[in-house]
C-alpha positions, 0 to 999 in steps of 0.5 A: 285788404278787401272790403267786408260786406255784411248783408241783412242787418236790421236797422236796430243792430246798426250802432248810433255812432255810424249814422251821424245823426240819421234816423233809421227805420229799426225794422229795415234791412241793410247792407253793411260794406266795411273798406278801408279808406285810400291813404292820402298822396305824398307831395311826390306822388301828386306831382308825378300824376300831374306830370302825366296828366301834363304829358296828355296832347290835350286833343282828348274827347274830354267827356269820353276820357272823364267817363272812362276814368270815372268807370268801375271798370277802368283801372288807372292811378288817376282815380286817387282822391285828391283832398 
């Protein structure tokens, strides 16, 4: 499901339940983005990802590798959240 983006929403129109105790200027304008949360990984999926990481030779430039994985343009199954 693609994200839903609502532009030009006044602070007074945002439900208070969404704010988690924060205060908004009621006249400020906001963009609201609603997107589904990623599903949690099963143990088998997590193990498969860890196996892929172990297969790396260890000679990679860590800083460049981390920048590439974090990049919004990079598609990788290594980007899944671990919780």
